[in-house]
C-alpha positions, 0 to 999 in steps of 0.5 A, a space after each residue: 500500500 505503501 509502495 502504491 501511495 509512492 508510485 502515485 505521489 510520484 505520478 501527481 508531480 512529473 504530471 505538475 511539472 510536465 503542465 507546469 513547463 507547458 504553461 509558461 509558453 504562447 504559440 503563435 503563427 503569423 502571416 508577418 515577414 520574419 524578419 520583422 515579427 520574429 524581434 517583437 516576439 524575442 522582445 515579449 519573451 524577453 519582458 515577461 519570461 514567458 517562451 513564444 512557439 511561433 509559425 512563421 508563413 514563407 514569403 510566397 504562400 503569404 498569409 495563407 499557409 497559416 490560414 489554411 493549418 489554422 482552419 484544418 486545426 479547427 477542432 484541436 488547436 495548437 496556436 493560441 494567437 494569431 498574428 496576421 499581417 492584414 483583417 482579410 484572413 482574421 475574418 475568414 477565421 472568424 466566420 469559420 468560428 476560430 476566433 475568440 473574443 478579446 478586448 484589449 483595454 490596450 487597444 481603446 484609442 485605436 479607431 474603429 473601424 480597425 477592430 471588429 466590434 465583437 472583438 474577434 481581432 484588433 487592429 494595429 500598425 498599418 501598411 498601405 499598398 503602394 506602387 513603386 517605380 524606378 527612377 532611371 527609367 520612369 520621370 515623375 510626370 510619366 508616373 501612374 497616379 491610378 491603379 487603372 492606369 496601369 493598363 495603359 499602352 506607354 507601361 505594356 509589360 513594364 509593370 509587375 505585381 505579385 501573384 494574387 492567390 495570395 497575400 496582400 495584393 489578393 486582399 488588394 484586388 478584393 478591395 477593387 472588386 468592392 470598390 469599382 464593382 465586380 464588372 468593372 474589377 474583371 475588366 481590368 483585371 483582363 486588360 492587365 493581363 493583356 498588356 503583359 502584366 509580370 506576375 512576380 512570385 511575391 512583393 519583395 519578388 515585385 521590389 527586386 524587379 524595380 531596383 534591377 530595372 526589370 520593370 518600371 514600376 510594381 504595386 507592393 506595400 509599404 514596407 516592401 518599398 522603404 526598405 528599399 529605398 532603406 537599401 539605398 535604390 533609386 526609388 520612387 513611392 506612390 500613394 495611388 488614386 488619391 484622388 479617386 477610390 484612394 489607396 488600401 490600409 492595411 491594419 496588421 490584426 492580432 486575435 485569441 484562437 477559440 479553446 487555445 491551451 494557453 488564453 492567458 498568455 495568449 491575450 499577454 501577447 496579444 496587449 503587447 503587439 498592440 501596444 504604442 511601444 510595439 507601434 513604434 518599433 515597427 515604424 522604425 523596423 518596417 514603415 508601418 503606420 502607427 493607429 493610435 494617436 501619439 506614437 514617435 516614428 521616424 521622420 521619413 514614415 508616411 502619416 495615416 492623417 495625409 492618405 486618402 485611404 479607400 473605403 472600403 468595410 473589411 467584413 464585405 472584403 473577406 466575403 468577397 476574397 473566397 467569392 473570387 478564389 476560382 476567378 483569380 486561379 483561372 486569371 493567373 493560369 491563362 
C-alpha cells in the first residue's frame, strides 16, 4: 500500500511538472515577415519570461499557409494567437468560428474601423498598398497616378504585381472588386493581363524586379517599398488614386484562437502587440504607420492623416476574397 502511495505521489509530481513546463508558453502563428515579427516576439519573451513558439508563413504563400493550418486545426487547436498582416484572413477565421472574443484595454484609443465589433480581432500598425517605380526608367511626370493607369499602352510589359492568390495582393484585388464593382474589376484584370503584366512570386520579388530595372514599376506594400529605399535603391513611391478611390490601408490584426491551450498568455501577447511601444518598433523597423495617436515615429514614415484611404468594409472584402478565388486561379493560369 505504501509503495502504491509513493507511485501515485510520483505520478502527481510528474504531471504537475509537465503541466508547469507547458503553462509558460504561448503559440503564435503569423503571416508577417519573420525578419520584422521575430524581434517583436523575442522582446515579449524577454519582458514577460513567457516562451513564444512561433510558426511563420513563407513569402510565396503569404497568409494562406498558416490560414489553412488554422482551419485544419479547428477541432484541435495548436495555436493561441494569430498575428496577421491584414484583416481579411482573420475575418475568414472569425466566420468559421475559429476565433475567440477578447477586448484589450490597450487598444481603447484605436479607431473602431480597425476593430471587430464583437472583439474577435483588433488592428494595429498599418501598411498601405503603393506603386514603386524605378527613377532611372520613369520620369516623375510619366508615373501612374491610379491603379487603373496600369493598363495603358505605355506600361505594356513594364508592370509587376505579386501573385494575386496569396498575401496582400489578394486583399488588394478583393478590395478593388468592392470599390469599383465586379464587372469593372474583371475588365481591369483582363486588360492588365492583355497589357503583359508580370506576375511575380511575392511583393519582395516585385521590389527586386523594379529595383533591378526588369520592369519600370510595380505594386507592393509600404514595408517593402521603404526597405528598398533603406537599401539605397533609386526608386520612388506613389500612393495611388489620391484623387479617386484612395489607397488601400492594411492594418495588422491580432486575435485569440477559440479553445486555445494558453489563452491567458495569449491575451498577454495580444496586449503587447497592441501597445504603442510595439507600434513604435514596427514604424522604425518596417515603416508601418501607427494607429494609436502620439506614437513617436521616424520623420520619413508617412502619416495616415495625410493619405486618402480606400473606403472599404473589411467584412465584405473578406467575403469577396473567398468568392473570387476560383476566378483568380483561372486569371493567373490563362
